[in-house]
C-alpha positions, 0 to 999 in steps of 0.5 A, spaced: 432 070 850 434 075 844 436 082 846 436 088 842 439 095 843 438 101 839 443 107 838 439 112 835 443 117 835 450 121 831 456 118 835 458 111 837 456 109 844 458 104 849 453 100 853 454 096 859 447 092 859 446 089 867 443 082 866 439 083 872 435 088 868 434 084 862 433 077 866 425 074 867 423 075 874 423 067 877 421 068 884 420 061 888 417 060 894 423 062 900 427 066 894 429 073 896 432 079 891 437 077 885 444 079 886 449 079 881 456 075 881 460 076 876 456 072 870 453 067 875 446 070 877 444 067 883 438 068 889 437 063 895 433 058 891 436 058 884 443 061 879 443 061 872 449 062 868 448 066 861 452 065 854 450 067 847 453 071 841 451 076 836 446 074 831 448 078 825 456 077 826 456 071 830 461 074 834 461 071 841 458 075 847 463 077 852 459 077 859 464 081 863 462 081 871 454 081 871 453 086 864 452 084 857 457 090 854 456 093 847 458 098 842 453 101 837 455 105 832 451 112 829 443 109 827 445 102 829 442 096 832 446 089 836 441 083 837 443 078 842 441 071 843 442 069 850 442 062 852 441 061 860 443 055 865 439 055 871 
């Protein structure tokens, strides 16, 4: 999965993007809503763990808690490649 984050402003922006907002919805019969627990997202029937890197710098992506933190420079963009194991 690829995630692009853009900053159209004039100043650096620090963000923490919640993983629950960027994960595709995976519904199975009998499943409950997605719940964030650290960098593992779980429901009653499945869970997944994500890791990845920022594409242009090739730096490892730090998943802190249940969010993807990033600092975006003015008029800049970060492109992340995430791999999630279900």
